[in-house]
N, CA, C, O and the ligand as a Tripos MOL2 file, in Angstrom:
@<TRIPOS>MOLECULE
protein
  309   307    78     0     0
PROTEIN
NO_CHARGES

@<TRIPOS>ATOM
      1 N          91.3550   77.1640   94.6010 N.3       1 MET1
      2 CA         91.6810   78.3040   93.7590 C.3       1 MET1
      3 C          91.3070   79.6250   94.4210 C.2       1 MET1
      4 O          91.9250   80.6550   94.1550 O.2       1 MET1
      5 N          90.3180   79.5920   95.2630 N.am      2 SER2
      6 CA         89.9040   80.8270   95.9180 C.3       2 SER2
      7 C          90.9630   81.3160   96.8760 C.2       2 SER2
      8 O          91.6760   80.5260   97.4930 O.2       2 SER2
      9 N          91.0580   82.6180   96.9930 N.am      3 LYS3
     10 CA         91.8900   83.2140   98.0220 C.3       3 LYS3
     11 C          91.0250   83.4490   99.2430 C.2       3 LYS3
     12 O          89.8090   83.6210   99.1570 O.2       3 LYS3
     13 N          91.6840   83.4510  100.3610 N.am      4 TYR4
     14 CA         90.9610   83.6260  101.6110 C.3       4 TYR4
     15 C          91.5610   84.7810  102.3910 C.2       4 TYR4
     16 O          92.7410   85.1040  102.2560 O.2       4 TYR4
     17 N          90.7500   85.3690  103.1790 N.am      5 PHE5
     18 CA         91.2640   86.2900  104.1830 C.3       5 PHE5
     19 C          90.6150   85.9490  105.5070 C.2       5 PHE5
     20 O          89.6360   85.2060  105.5740 O.2       5 PHE5
     21 N          91.1860   86.5100  106.5540 N.am      6 THR6
     22 CA         90.7030   86.1650  107.8820 C.3       6 THR6
     23 C          89.6000   87.1150  108.3020 C.2       6 THR6
     24 O          89.7630   88.3340  108.2380 O.2       6 THR6
     25 N          88.4910   86.5650  108.7260 N.am      7 CYS7
     26 CA         87.4050   87.3840  109.2530 C.3       7 CYS7
     27 C          87.9000   88.1640  110.4610 C.2       7 CYS7
     28 O          88.4900   87.6050  111.3860 O.2       7 CYS7
     29 N          87.6500   89.4480  110.4340 N.am      8 ARG8
     30 CA         88.1360   90.2870  111.5370 C.3       8 ARG8
     31 C          87.2670   90.1160  112.7710 C.2       8 ARG8
     32 O          87.6540   90.5050  113.8730 O.2       8 ARG8
     33 N          86.1270   89.5510  112.5840 N.am      9 ASN9
     34 CA         85.2120   89.4020  113.7070 C.3       9 ASN9
     35 C          85.4530   88.0980  114.4610 C.2       9 ASN9
     36 O          85.5230   88.0940  115.6900 O.2       9 ASN9
     37 N          85.5820   86.9730  113.7150 N.am     10 CYS10
     38 CA         85.6810   85.6710  114.3750 C.3      10 CYS10
     39 C          86.9360   84.8990  114.0140 C.2      10 CYS10
     40 O          87.2210   83.8710  114.6300 O.2      10 CYS10
     41 N          87.7010   85.3730  113.0200 N.am     11 GLY11
     42 CA         88.9580   84.7070  112.6810 C.3      11 GLY11
     43 C          88.8230   83.5610  111.6920 C.2      11 GLY11
     44 O          89.8100   82.8850  111.4050 O.2      11 GLY11
     45 N          87.6370   83.3270  111.1680 N.am     12 ALA12
     46 CA         87.4450   82.2580  110.1850 C.3      12 ALA12
     47 C          88.0820   82.6360  108.8480 C.2      12 ALA12
     48 O          88.2560   83.8150  108.5420 O.2      12 ALA12
     49 N          88.4270   81.6160  108.0580 N.am     13 ASP13
     50 CA         88.8780   81.8530  106.6860 C.3      13 ASP13
     51 C          87.6560   82.1120  105.8050 C.2      13 ASP13
     52 O          86.7230   81.3100  105.7610 O.2      13 ASP13
     53 N          87.6820   83.2380  105.1100 N.am     14 VAL14
     54 CA         86.5390   83.6400  104.2890 C.3      14 VAL14
     55 C          87.0100   83.8000  102.8530 C.2      14 VAL14
     56 O          87.9820   84.5140  102.6070 O.2      14 VAL14
     57 N          86.3460   83.1530  101.8970 N.am     15 PRO15
     58 CA         86.7140   83.3680  100.4870 C.3      15 PRO15
     59 C          86.5880   84.8420  100.1300 C.2      15 PRO15
     60 O          85.6370   85.5100  100.5360 O.2      15 PRO15
     61 N          87.5560   85.3420   99.3670 N.am     16 ILE16
     62 CA         87.5680   86.7660   99.0230 C.3      16 ILE16
     63 C          86.2890   87.1650   98.3060 C.2      16 ILE16
     64 O          85.7800   88.2690   98.5030 O.2      16 ILE16
     65 N          85.7630   86.2610   97.4670 N.am     17 GLU17
     66 CA         84.5660   86.6190   96.7120 C.3      17 GLU17
     67 C          83.2800   86.5010   97.5250 C.2      17 GLU17
     68 O          82.2000   86.8540   97.0520 O.2      17 GLU17
     69 N          83.4110   85.9970   98.7650 N.am     18 ALA18
     70 CA         82.2050   85.8340   99.5760 C.3      18 ALA18
     71 C          81.6080   87.1830   99.9380 C.2      18 ALA18
     72 O          82.3130   88.1820  100.0850 O.2      18 ALA18
     73 N          80.3040   87.1840  100.0750 N.am     19 CYS19
     74 CA         79.6210   88.4100  100.4780 C.3      19 CYS19
     75 C          79.6580   88.6030  101.9870 C.2      19 CYS19
     76 O          79.4470   89.7100  102.4810 O.2      19 CYS19
     77 N          79.9260   87.5320  102.7130 N.am     20 GLY20
     78 CA         79.9590   87.6440  104.1560 C.3      20 GLY20
     79 C          80.6370   86.4450  104.7630 C.2      20 GLY20
     80 O          80.8650   85.4420  104.0860 O.2      20 GLY20
     81 N          80.9580   86.5400  106.0250 N.am     21 CYS21
     82 CA         81.6110   85.4420  106.7260 C.3      21 CYS21
     83 C          80.6220   84.2980  106.9310 C.2      21 CYS21
     84 O          79.5370   84.5070  107.4720 O.2      21 CYS21
     85 N          80.9950   83.0740  106.4980 N.am     22 PRO22
     86 CA         80.0920   81.9420  106.7070 C.3      22 PRO22
     87 C          79.9930   81.5350  108.1670 C.2      22 PRO22
     88 O          79.0520   80.8420  108.5530 O.2      22 PRO22
     89 N          80.9450   81.9540  108.9760 N.am     23 GLU23
     90 CA         80.9640   81.5490  110.3760 C.3      23 GLU23
     91 C          80.1040   82.4530  111.2500 C.2      23 GLU23
     92 O          79.2860   81.9720  112.0350 O.2      23 GLU23
     93 N          80.2880   83.7520  111.1140 N.am     24 CYS24
     94 CA         79.6310   84.6690  112.0430 C.3      24 CYS24
     95 C          78.6730   85.6290  111.3470 C.2      24 CYS24
     96 O          77.9360   86.3580  112.0100 O.2      24 CYS24
     97 N          78.6800   85.6350  110.0090 N.am     25 GLY25
     98 CA         77.7350   86.4750  109.3030 C.3      25 GLY25
     99 C          78.1810   87.9210  109.1200 C.2      25 GLY25
    100 O          77.4160   88.7440  108.6150 O.2      25 GLY25
    101 N          79.4100   88.2410  109.5240 N.am     26 SER26
    102 CA         79.9020   89.5900  109.2380 C.3      26 SER26
    103 C          80.0030   89.7760  107.7280 C.2      26 SER26
    104 O          80.2710   88.8210  107.0000 O.2      26 SER26
    105 N          79.7950   90.9700  107.2710 N.am     27 ASP27
    106 CA         80.0100   91.2480  105.8570 C.3      27 ASP27
    107 C          80.9200   92.4530  105.7330 C.2      27 ASP27
    108 O          81.3790   93.0140  106.7290 O.2      27 ASP27
    109 N          81.1740   92.8430  104.4850 N.am     28 ARG28
    110 CA         82.1810   93.8960  104.3330 C.3      28 ARG28
    111 C          81.6800   95.2440  104.8170 C.2      28 ARG28
    112 O          82.4730   96.1710  104.9860 O.2      28 ARG28
    113 N          80.4060   95.3710  105.0390 N.am     29 GLU29
    114 CA         79.8960   96.6050  105.6160 C.3      29 GLU29
    115 C          80.2010   96.6930  107.1090 C.2      29 GLU29
    116 O          80.3660   97.7810  107.6600 O.2      29 GLU29
    117 N          80.2730   95.5370  107.7480 N.am     30 THR30
    118 CA         80.3720   95.5500  109.2050 C.3      30 THR30
    119 C          81.7120   95.0750  109.7320 C.2      30 THR30
    120 O          82.1310   95.4810  110.8170 O.2      30 THR30
    121 N          82.3940   94.2160  108.9750 N.am     31 GLY31
    122 CA         83.5490   93.5610  109.5770 C.3      31 GLY31
    123 C          84.8660   93.7060  108.8540 C.2      31 GLY31
    124 O          85.9190   93.6220  109.4870 O.2      31 GLY31
    125 N          84.8480   93.9220  107.5390 N.am     32 TRP32
    126 CA         86.1020   93.8730  106.7900 C.3      32 TRP32
    127 C          86.8530   95.1990  106.8920 C.2      32 TRP32
    128 O          86.2990   96.2370  107.2540 O.2      32 TRP32
    129 N          88.1080   95.1150  106.5630 N.am     33 SER33
    130 CA         88.9280   96.3180  106.5020 C.3      33 SER33
    131 C          88.7270   97.0290  105.1620 C.2      33 SER33
    132 O          88.1400   96.4700  104.2360 O.2      33 SER33
    133 N          89.2140   98.2520  105.0690 N.am     34 GLU34
    134 CA         89.1570   99.0000  103.8130 C.3      34 GLU34
    135 C          89.9130   98.2700  102.7110 C.2      34 GLU34
    136 O          89.4740   98.2700  101.5620 O.2      34 GLU34
    137 N          91.0430   97.6470  103.0410 N.am     35 ALA35
    138 CA         91.8500   96.9540  102.0250 C.3      35 ALA35
    139 C          91.0400   95.8400  101.3860 C.2      35 ALA35
    140 O          91.0640   95.6860  100.1650 O.2      35 ALA35
    141 N          90.3290   95.0670  102.1790 N.am     36 GLU36
    142 CA         89.5460   93.9710  101.6380 C.3      36 GLU36
    143 C          88.3650   94.5000  100.8230 C.2      36 GLU36
    144 O          87.9400   93.8630   99.8590 O.2      36 GLU36
    145 N          87.8540   95.6220  101.1960 N.am     37 ARG37
    146 CA         86.7780   96.2290  100.4210 C.3      37 ARG37
    147 C          87.2770   96.5500   99.0020 C.2      37 ARG37
    148 O          86.5630   96.3180   98.0270 O.2      37 ARG37
    149 N          88.4880   97.0760   98.8930 N.am     38 VAL38
    150 CA         89.0560   97.3800   97.5800 C.3      38 VAL38
    151 C          89.2280   96.1150   96.7680 C.2      38 VAL38
    152 O          88.9220   96.1110   95.5750 O.2      38 VAL38
    153 N          89.7060   95.0430   97.3720 N.am     39 ILE39
    154 CA         89.8710   93.7770   96.6600 C.3      39 ILE39
    155 C          88.5340   93.3000   96.1050 C.2      39 ILE39
    156 O          88.4560   92.8400   94.9660 O.2      39 ILE39
    157 N          87.5050   93.4100   96.8980 N.am     40 ALA40
    158 CA         86.1980   92.9450   96.4450 C.3      40 ALA40
    159 C          85.7540   93.7240   95.2070 C.2      40 ALA40
    160 O          85.2090   93.1330   94.2750 O.2      40 ALA40
    161 N          85.9730   95.0160   95.1810 N.am     41 LEU41
    162 CA         85.5990   95.8100   94.0210 C.3      41 LEU41
    163 C          86.4340   95.4310   92.8110 C.2      41 LEU41
    164 O          85.9130   95.3790   91.6970 O.2      41 LEU41
    165 N          87.7210   95.1660   93.0070 N.am     42 SER42
    166 CA         88.5760   94.7940   91.8880 C.3      42 SER42
    167 C          88.1420   93.4720   91.2820 C.2      42 SER42
    168 O          88.1310   93.3200   90.0600 O.2      42 SER42
    169 N          87.7860   92.5260   92.1200 N.am     43 GLU43
    170 CA         87.2980   91.2350   91.6340 C.3      43 GLU43
    171 C          86.0670   91.4390   90.7650 C.2      43 GLU43
    172 O          85.9200   90.8020   89.7230 O.2      43 GLU43
    173 N          85.2000   92.3140   91.1910 N.am     44 LYS44
    174 CA         83.9760   92.5630   90.4330 C.3      44 LYS44
    175 C          84.3100   93.1820   89.0750 C.2      44 LYS44
    176 O          83.7500   92.7850   88.0530 O.2      44 LYS44
    177 N          85.2180   94.1490   89.0670 N.am     45 ASP45
    178 CA         85.6310   94.7600   87.8030 C.3      45 ASP45
    179 C          86.2360   93.7140   86.8800 C.2      45 ASP45
    180 O          85.9540   93.7040   85.6820 O.2      45 ASP45
    181 N          87.0620   92.8380   87.4260 N.am     46 ALA46
    182 CA         87.7030   91.8110   86.6100 C.3      46 ALA46
    183 C          86.6600   90.8910   85.9920 C.2      46 ALA46
    184 O          86.7760   90.5060   84.8290 O.2      46 ALA46
    185 N          85.6560   90.5430   86.7580 N.am     47 GLN47
    186 CA         84.6100   89.6650   86.2240 C.3      47 GLN47
    187 C          83.8880   90.3380   85.0620 C.2      47 GLN47
    188 O          83.5470   89.6810   84.0780 O.2      47 GLN47
    189 N          83.6560   91.6250   85.1700 N.am     48 ILE48
    190 CA         82.9920   92.3500   84.0810 C.3      48 ILE48
    191 C          83.8470   92.2870   82.8270 C.2      48 ILE48
    192 O          83.3400   92.0180   81.7380 O.2      48 ILE48
    193 N          85.1370   92.5340   82.9760 N.am     49 VAL49
    194 CA         86.0240   92.5290   81.8100 C.3      49 VAL49
    195 C          86.1250   91.1360   81.2090 C.2      49 VAL49
    196 O          86.0770   90.9850   79.9880 O.2      49 VAL49
    197 N          86.2640   90.1160   82.0500 N.am     50 PHE50
    198 CA         86.3570   88.7500   81.5340 C.3      50 PHE50
    199 C          85.0840   88.3740   80.7860 C.2      50 PHE50
    200 O          85.1470   87.7350   79.7360 O.2      50 PHE50
    201 N          83.9510   88.7600   81.3120 N.am     51 SER51
    202 CA         82.6970   88.4060   80.6430 C.3      51 SER51
    203 C          82.6150   89.1040   79.2910 C.2      51 SER51
    204 O          82.0630   88.5450   78.3430 O.2      51 SER51
    205 N          83.1500   90.3040   79.1870 N.am     52 LEU52
    206 CA         83.1710   91.0010   77.9020 C.3      52 LEU52
    207 C          84.0800   90.2910   76.9130 C.2      52 LEU52
    208 O          83.7480   90.1720   75.7340 O.2      52 LEU52
    209 N          85.2270   89.8180   77.3910 N.am     53 LEU53
    210 CA         86.1660   89.1440   76.4970 C.3      53 LEU53
    211 C          85.5930   87.8180   76.0060 C.2      53 LEU53
    212 O          85.7740   87.4480   74.8460 O.2      53 LEU53
    213 N          84.9100   87.1160   76.8840 N.am     54 GLU54
    214 CA         84.3800   85.7990   76.5190 C.3      54 GLU54
    215 C          83.1240   85.9210   75.6600 C.2      54 GLU54
    216 O          82.8900   85.0980   74.7750 O.2      54 GLU54
    217 N          82.3360   86.9270   75.9160 N.am     55 ASN55
    218 CA         81.0780   87.1030   75.1800 C.3      55 ASN55
    219 C          81.0110   88.5240   74.6350 C.2      55 ASN55
    220 O          80.3620   89.3870   75.2250 O.2      55 ASN55
    221 N          81.6800   88.7690   73.5110 N.am     56 PRO56
    222 CA         81.6680   90.1380   72.9850 C.3      56 PRO56
    223 C          80.2450   90.6270   72.8270 C.2      56 PRO56
    224 O          79.4550   90.0310   72.0950 O.2      56 PRO56
    225 N          79.9250   91.6820   73.4940 N.am     57 PRO57
    226 CA         78.5420   92.1510   73.5090 C.3      57 PRO57
    227 C          78.2060   93.0010   72.3030 C.2      57 PRO57
    228 O          79.0860   93.5400   71.6310 O.2      57 PRO57
    229 N          76.9330   93.1070   72.0470 N.am     58 GLU58
    230 CA         76.4840   94.1550   71.1450 C.3      58 GLU58
    231 C          76.9020   95.4850   71.7510 C.2      58 GLU58
    232 O          76.8140   95.6710   72.9650 O.2      58 GLU58
    233 N          77.3590   96.4200   70.9070 N.am     59 PRO59
    234 CA         77.7250   97.7220   71.4650 C.3      59 PRO59
    235 C          76.5870   98.2990   72.2920 C.2      59 PRO59
    236 O          75.4420   98.3910   71.8500 O.2      59 PRO59
    237 N          76.9370   98.6680   73.4620 N.am     60 ASN60
    238 CA         75.9450   99.0770   74.4540 C.3      60 ASN60
    239 C          76.6280  100.1510   75.2830 C.2      60 ASN60
    240 O          77.7270   99.9390   75.7950 O.2      60 ASN60
    241 N          76.0040  101.2670   75.4150 N.am     61 ALA61
    242 CA         76.6480  102.4210   76.0350 C.3      61 ALA61
    243 C          77.1680  102.0970   77.4230 C.2      61 ALA61
    244 O          78.2500  102.5330   77.8170 O.2      61 ALA61
    245 N          76.3900  101.3370   78.1470 N.am     62 GLN62
    246 CA         76.7970  101.0460   79.5200 C.3      62 GLN62
    247 C          78.0370  100.1610   79.5320 C.2      62 GLN62
    248 O          78.9600  100.3940   80.3120 O.2      62 GLN62
    249 N          78.0620   99.1320   78.6590 N.am     63 LEU63
    250 CA         79.2070   98.2440   78.5950 C.3      63 LEU63
    251 C          80.4310   98.9720   78.0770 C.2      63 LEU63
    252 O          81.5340   98.7910   78.5910 O.2      63 LEU63
    253 N          80.2360   99.7970   77.0550 N.am     64 LYS64
    254 CA         81.3690  100.5630   76.5270 C.3      64 LYS64
    255 C          81.9500  101.4740   77.6020 C.2      64 LYS64
    256 O          83.1680  101.5980   77.7340 O.2      64 LYS64
    257 N          81.0890  102.0930   78.3460 N.am     65 ALA65
    258 CA         81.5480  102.9710   79.4220 C.3      65 ALA65
    259 C          82.3460  102.1910   80.4550 C.2      65 ALA65
    260 O          83.3740  102.6560   80.9460 O.2      65 ALA65
    261 N          81.8560  100.9910   80.7800 N.am     66 ALA66
    262 CA         82.5600  100.1640   81.7530 C.3      66 ALA66
    263 C          83.9330   99.7650   81.2270 C.2      66 ALA66
    264 O          84.9170   99.7580   81.9680 O.2      66 ALA66
    265 N          83.9870   99.4340   79.9490 N.am     67 PHE67
    266 CA         85.2500   99.0090   79.3550 C.3      67 PHE67
    267 C          86.2350  100.1730   79.3070 C.2      67 PHE67
    268 O          87.4060  100.0070   79.6450 O.2      67 PHE67
    269 N          85.7790  101.3270   78.8970 N.am     68 GLU68
    270 CA         86.6400  102.5150   78.8620 C.3      68 GLU68
    271 C          87.1410  102.8440   80.2570 C.2      68 GLU68
    272 O          88.2940  103.2340   80.4410 O.2      68 GLU68
    273 N          86.2840  102.6870   81.2150 N.am     69 LYS69
    274 CA         86.6600  102.9550   82.5980 C.3      69 LYS69
    275 C          87.7810  102.0180   83.0270 C.2      69 LYS69
    276 O          88.7400  102.4370   83.6760 O.2      69 LYS69
    277 N          87.6510  100.7440   82.6590 N.am     70 HIS70
    278 CA         88.6850   99.7660   82.9950 C.3      70 HIS70
    279 C          89.9810  100.1170   82.2950 C.2      70 HIS70
    280 O          91.0400  100.0770   82.9210 O.2      70 HIS70
    281 N          89.9330  100.4590   81.0230 N.am     71 LYS71
    282 CA         91.1350  100.8030   80.2730 C.3      71 LYS71
    283 C          91.8440  101.9880   80.9190 C.2      71 LYS71
    284 O          93.0620  101.9720   81.1010 O.2      71 LYS71
    285 N          91.0950  102.9860   81.2550 N.am     72 ALA72
    286 CA         91.6890  104.1610   81.9010 C.3      72 ALA72
    287 C          92.3010  103.7780   83.2360 C.2      72 ALA72
    288 O          93.3800  104.2500   83.5960 O.2      72 ALA72
    289 N          91.6110  102.9290   83.9570 N.am     73 PHE73
    290 CA         92.0610  102.5360   85.2900 C.3      73 PHE73
    291 C          93.3300  101.7190   85.2210 C.2      73 PHE73
    292 O          94.2070  101.8730   86.0710 O.2      73 PHE73
    293 N          93.4490  100.8470   84.2240 N.am     74 SER74
    294 CA         94.6020   99.9460   84.1320 C.3      74 SER74
    295 C          95.7460  100.5610   83.3240 C.2      74 SER74
    296 O          96.8170   99.9640   83.2230 O.2      74 SER74
    297 N          95.5310  101.7400   82.7510 N.am     75 GLY75
    298 CA         96.5950  102.3980   81.9960 C.3      75 GLY75
    299 C          96.8130  101.7820   80.6280 C.2      75 GLY75
    300 O          97.8720  101.9660   80.0270 O.2      75 GLY75
    301 N          95.8150  101.0460   80.1230 N.am     76 ASP76
    302 CA         95.9310  100.4310   78.8000 C.3      76 ASP76
    303 C          95.9990  101.5170   77.7310 C.2      76 ASP76
    304 O          95.4940  102.6240   77.9170 O.2      76 ASP76
    305 N          96.6480  101.1700   76.5800 N.am     77 LYS77
    306 CA         96.7660  102.1740   75.5340 C.3      77 LYS77
    307 C          95.7970  101.9210   74.3770 C.2      77 LYS77
    308 O          95.7750  102.6840   73.4110 O.2      77 LYS77
    309 ZN         83.4270   85.7320  110.9980 Zn       78 ZN78
@<TRIPOS>BOND
     1     1     2 1
     2     2     3 1
     3     3     4 2
     4     3     5 am
     5     5     6 1
     6     6     7 1
     7     7     8 2
     8     7     9 am
     9     9    10 1
    10    10    11 1
    11    11    12 2
    12    11    13 am
    13    13    14 1
    14    14    15 1
    15    15    16 2
    16    15    17 am
    17    17    18 1
    18    18    19 1
    19    19    20 2
    20    19    21 am
    21    21    22 1
    22    22    23 1
    23    23    24 2
    24    23    25 am
    25    25    26 1
    26    26    27 1
    27    27    28 2
    28    27    29 am
    29    29    30 1
    30    30    31 1
    31    31    32 2
    32    31    33 am
    33    33    34 1
    34    34    35 1
    35    35    36 2
    36    35    37 am
    37    37    38 1
    38    38    39 1
    39    39    40 2
    40    39    41 am
    41    41    42 1
    42    42    43 1
    43    43    44 2
    44    43    45 am
    45    45    46 1
    46    46    47 1
    47    47    48 2
    48    47    49 am
    49    49    50 1
    50    50    51 1
    51    51    52 2
    52    51    53 am
    53    53    54 1
    54    54    55 1
    55    55    56 2
    56    55    57 am
    57    57    58 1
    58    58    59 1
    59    59    60 2
    60    59    61 am
    61    61    62 1
    62    62    63 1
    63    63    64 2
    64    63    65 am
    65    65    66 1
    66    66    67 1
    67    67    68 2
    68    67    69 am
    69    69    70 1
    70    70    71 1
    71    71    72 2
    72    71    73 am
    73    73    74 1
    74    74    75 1
    75    75    76 2
    76    75    77 am
    77    77    78 1
    78    78    79 1
    79    79    80 2
    80    79    81 am
    81    81    82 1
    82    82    83 1
    83    83    84 2
    84    83    85 am
    85    85    86 1
    86    86    87 1
    87    87    88 2
    88    87    89 am
    89    89    90 1
    90    90    91 1
    91    91    92 2
    92    91    93 am
    93    93    94 1
    94    94    95 1
    95    95    96 2
    96    95    97 am
    97    97    98 1
    98    98    99 1
    99    99   100 2
   100    99   101 am
   101   101   102 1
   102   102   103 1
   103   103   104 2
   104   103   105 am
   105   105   106 1
   106   106   107 1
   107   107   108 2
   108   107   109 am
   109   109   110 1
   110   110   111 1
   111   111   112 2
   112   111   113 am
   113   113   114 1
   114   114   115 1
   115   115   116 2
   116   115   117 am
   117   117   118 1
   118   118   119 1
   119   119   120 2
   120   119   121 am
   121   121   122 1
   122   122   123 1
   123   123   124 2
   124   123   125 am
   125   125   126 1
   126   126   127 1
   127   127   128 2
   128   127   129 am
   129   129   130 1
   130   130   131 1
   131   131   132 2
   132   131   133 am
   133   133   134 1
   134   134   135 1
   135   135   136 2
   136   135   137 am
   137   137   138 1
   138   138   139 1
   139   139   140 2
   140   139   141 am
   141   141   142 1
   142   142   143 1
   143   143   144 2
   144   143   145 am
   145   145   146 1
   146   146   147 1
   147   147   148 2
   148   147   149 am
   149   149   150 1
   150   150   151 1
   151   151   152 2
   152   151   153 am
   153   153   154 1
   154   154   155 1
   155   155   156 2
   156   155   157 am
   157   157   158 1
   158   158   159 1
   159   159   160 2
   160   159   161 am
   161   161   162 1
   162   162   163 1
   163   163   164 2
   164   163   165 am
   165   165   166 1
   166   166   167 1
   167   167   168 2
   168   167   169 am
   169   169   170 1
   170   170   171 1
   171   171   172 2
   172   171   173 am
   173   173   174 1
   174   174   175 1
   175   175   176 2
   176   175   177 am
   177   177   178 1
   178   178   179 1
   179   179   180 2
   180   179   181 am
   181   181   182 1
   182   182   183 1
   183   183   184 2
   184   183   185 am
   185   185   186 1
   186   186   187 1
   187   187   188 2
   188   187   189 am
   189   189   190 1
   190   190   191 1
   191   191   192 2
   192   191   193 am
   193   193   194 1
   194   194   195 1
   195   195   196 2
   196   195   197 am
   197   197   198 1
   198   198   199 1
   199   199   200 2
   200   199   201 am
   201   201   202 1
   202   202   203 1
   203   203   204 2
   204   203   205 am
   205   205   206 1
   206   206   207 1
   207   207   208 2
   208   207   209 am
   209   209   210 1
   210   210   211 1
   211   211   212 2
   212   211   213 am
   213   213   214 1
   214   214   215 1
   215   215   216 2
   216   215   217 am
   217   217   218 1
   218   218   219 1
   219   219   220 2
   220   219   221 am
   221   221   222 1
   222   222   223 1
   223   223   224 2
   224   223   225 am
   225   225   226 1
   226   226   227 1
   227   227   228 2
   228   227   229 am
   229   229   230 1
   230   230   231 1
   231   231   232 2
   232   231   233 am
   233   233   234 1
   234   234   235 1
   235   235   236 2
   236   235   237 am
   237   237   238 1
   238   238   239 1
   239   239   240 2
   240   239   241 am
   241   241   242 1
   242   242   243 1
   243   243   244 2
   244   243   245 am
   245   245   246 1
   246   246   247 1
   247   247   248 2
   248   247   249 am
   249   249   250 1
   250   250   251 1
   251   251   252 2
   252   251   253 am
   253   253   254 1
   254   254   255 1
   255   255   256 2
   256   255   257 am
   257   257   258 1
   258   258   259 1
   259   259   260 2
   260   259   261 am
   261   261   262 1
   262   262   263 1
   263   263   264 2
   264   263   265 am
   265   265   266 1
   266   266   267 1
   267   267   268 2
   268   267   269 am
   269   269   270 1
   270   270   271 1
   271   271   272 2
   272   271   273 am
   273   273   274 1
   274   274   275 1
   275   275   276 2
   276   275   277 am
   277   277   278 1
   278   278   279 1
   279   279   280 2
   280   279   281 am
   281   281   282 1
   282   282   283 1
   283   283   284 2
   284   283   285 am
   285   285   286 1
   286   286   287 1
   287   287   288 2
   288   287   289 am
   289   289   290 1
   290   290   291 1
   291   291   292 2
   292   291   293 am
   293   293   294 1
   294   294   295 1
   295   295   296 2
   296   295   297 am
   297   297   298 1
   298   298   299 1
   299   299   300 2
   300   299   301 am
   301   301   302 1
   302   302   303 1
   303   303   304 2
   304   303   305 am
   305   305   306 1
   306   306   307 1
   307   307   308 2
@<TRIPOS>SUBSTRUCTURE
     1 MET1         2 RESIDUE 1 A MET
     2 SER2         6 RESIDUE 1 A SER
     3 LYS3        10 RESIDUE 1 A LYS
     4 TYR4        14 RESIDUE 1 A TYR
     5 PHE5        18 RESIDUE 1 A PHE
     6 THR6        22 RESIDUE 1 A THR
     7 CYS7        26 RESIDUE 1 A CYS
     8 ARG8        30 RESIDUE 1 A ARG
     9 ASN9        34 RESIDUE 1 A ASN
    10 CYS10       38 RESIDUE 1 A CYS
    11 GLY11       42 RESIDUE 1 A GLY
    12 ALA12       46 RESIDUE 1 A ALA
    13 ASP13       50 RESIDUE 1 A ASP
    14 VAL14       54 RESIDUE 1 A VAL
    15 PRO15       58 RESIDUE 1 A PRO
    16 ILE16       62 RESIDUE 1 A ILE
    17 GLU17       66 RESIDUE 1 A GLU
    18 ALA18       70 RESIDUE 1 A ALA
    19 CYS19       74 RESIDUE 1 A CYS
    20 GLY20       78 RESIDUE 1 A GLY
    21 CYS21       82 RESIDUE 1 A CYS
    22 PRO22       86 RESIDUE 1 A PRO
    23 GLU23       90 RESIDUE 1 A GLU
    24 CYS24       94 RESIDUE 1 A CYS
    25 GLY25       98 RESIDUE 1 A GLY
    26 SER26      102 RESIDUE 1 A SER
    27 ASP27      106 RESIDUE 1 A ASP
    28 ARG28      110 RESIDUE 1 A ARG
    29 GLU29      114 RESIDUE 1 A GLU
    30 THR30      118 RESIDUE 1 A THR
    31 GLY31      122 RESIDUE 1 A GLY
    32 TRP32      126 RESIDUE 1 A TRP
    33 SER33      130 RESIDUE 1 A SER
    34 GLU34      134 RESIDUE 1 A GLU
    35 ALA35      138 RESIDUE 1 A ALA
    36 GLU36      142 RESIDUE 1 A GLU
    37 ARG37      146 RESIDUE 1 A ARG
    38 VAL38      150 RESIDUE 1 A VAL
    39 ILE39      154 RESIDUE 1 A ILE
    40 ALA40      158 RESIDUE 1 A ALA
    41 LEU41      162 RESIDUE 1 A LEU
    42 SER42      166 RESIDUE 1 A SER
    43 GLU43      170 RESIDUE 1 A GLU
    44 LYS44      174 RESIDUE 1 A LYS
    45 ASP45      178 RESIDUE 1 A ASP
    46 ALA46      182 RESIDUE 1 A ALA
    47 GLN47      186 RESIDUE 1 A GLN
    48 ILE48      190 RESIDUE 1 A ILE
    49 VAL49      194 RESIDUE 1 A VAL
    50 PHE50      198 RESIDUE 1 A PHE
    51 SER51      202 RESIDUE 1 A SER
    52 LEU52      206 RESIDUE 1 A LEU
    53 LEU53      210 RESIDUE 1 A LEU
    54 GLU54      214 RESIDUE 1 A GLU
    55 ASN55      218 RESIDUE 1 A ASN
    56 PRO56      222 RESIDUE 1 A PRO
    57 PRO57      226 RESIDUE 1 A PRO
    58 GLU58      230 RESIDUE 1 A GLU
    59 PRO59      234 RESIDUE 1 A PRO
    60 ASN60      238 RESIDUE 1 A ASN
    61 ALA61      242 RESIDUE 1 A ALA
    62 GLN62      246 RESIDUE 1 A GLN
    63 LEU63      250 RESIDUE 1 A LEU
    64 LYS64      254 RESIDUE 1 A LYS
    65 ALA65      258 RESIDUE 1 A ALA
    66 ALA66      262 RESIDUE 1 A ALA
    67 PHE67      266 RESIDUE 1 A PHE
    68 GLU68      270 RESIDUE 1 A GLU
    69 LYS69      274 RESIDUE 1 A LYS
    70 HIS70      278 RESIDUE 1 A HIS
    71 LYS71      282 RESIDUE 1 A LYS
    72 ALA72      286 RESIDUE 1 A ALA
    73 PHE73      290 RESIDUE 1 A PHE
    74 SER74      294 RESIDUE 1 A SER
    75 GLY75      298 RESIDUE 1 A GLY
    76 ASP76      302 RESIDUE 1 A ASP
    77 LYS77      306 RESIDUE 1 A LYS
    78 ZN78       309 GROUP 0 **** ****
């Protein structure tokens, strides 16, 4: 189910959600492209939203802010 991208340092297949290359230890600070950096952030945002949907939280300013941010970002009405 995981998506993979190619490590720019060693060419290994690296799961998108991985924090670093399992083969050579490169991480997104040292080895990935800007495009892959954006994907990693989007995955993180998606996880936040999914966790909110599955476990409706007590109203919490930080969570509400995160949700509003996602709505604005995705163009939701
Ligand atoms: Zn690598």
